[in-house]
C-alpha positions, 0 to 999 in steps of 0.5 A: 418698391421692386425687390430688385430696386432694393437688392441694388440698393444695398448690395454694394453696402453688405459687400463693403459690409463683409470686406472690411469685417474681414479686414478685422482679421486679429481682434474682431468687434462683437457683432452687436456692437456693429449692428448698433454703429449701423442703425446710428447711421441709418438715424444720423441718414434720417436725421440729416434728410430733415437739417438738408431740406431745412437748409435747402429752403432757407437757401440764398445763393445762386450760380457757383455760390449755390454750388458751393453751399450744397456741396460743402455745407447742404452735404458736407457739413451736415452728413458728416457734421451730424456722423461725428456728432453721433459716432466719436462720443459714443465710440470714445465711451466704448469699452471694445474700442482698444486698438487703432483698426476698430475706429476705423470699422466703428466709423464705416459701419456707421458711414454704410447704415447713412449710405443705405437710408441714403441709396435707398431713398435716391432709388426711390424717387427715380422711376424704374428705368433712371433707378436702376441707372442711379442705383449702378452709379451710385454702387461704384461712387456713392457708397464707397465714398461713404466708406472713404469718409469713414476711413478718414473720419475713423483713422484720426478718431483712433489717433485722438485716443491713442495719443497721449499729447493734449495739443495732437489730441486736439489737433486730431480730433478736429481733423476727425471731424473737419477732414470728411466734412471738406473731402465730401464736399470737394466730392459733390462740389466736382460733380455739380460743377457745369465743365466737360473737364470736371469728370477728369478731375472727378476721377482723379479725384477718387483715386486720390481718395481711394489711396489716401484712405486704403493707405490709412486702413493698411496702416492700421490694419498691420497695426492690428497684425503687430500688436496680435503677433506681440501678444502671441510671442508674449503667451507662447514665451510665458508657456515656454517658462512654464513648461 
């Protein structure tokens, strides 16, 4: 693989990593833990490749049913399901997971580890000219999509962790798994359907995904800020009392 294509494959991942890391201003996560979840994402991606190959081989569908199968089962269920299967048990045991924003941060790092390998593989399968085009398109669309699915998964994992109600816990745990699967499935389905108007639907869908995921990220970023300010005011108050 040429160096320029490798850079094209990993550059969007690095850009999003830096952006999401800088979003966590007030109680940053340990670098070693972030790297751990990124590596988990790489391993999940490799596992997903084998899972998807098996499901493609046993496919019995054609036409629109084939598109649905490839979008929601092969892509959505396998990729997001495996991410959740690896992320959730380990994340809930993580002692540094002490505020709502952390769920999104760790989930996005795992998703970007996944996107890195996926990007490299897609570019490797193309000839040099096509690889450049594929790399650009995936940088704009696919890598950010993995980030957005990660934000939504992490958002509901945090809701699960920081909610005391058992009924709500079950609801949020289910949403953390089911929503990314469905959103990923819809994403691929719209891309695969052979209609001219599908591009318009896809643009509308991408705008919706961006707004929904960024609203969730902003909600938890503001939560982190409020938590920091409360702690800062408490420390200042106690310091004045000591003085």
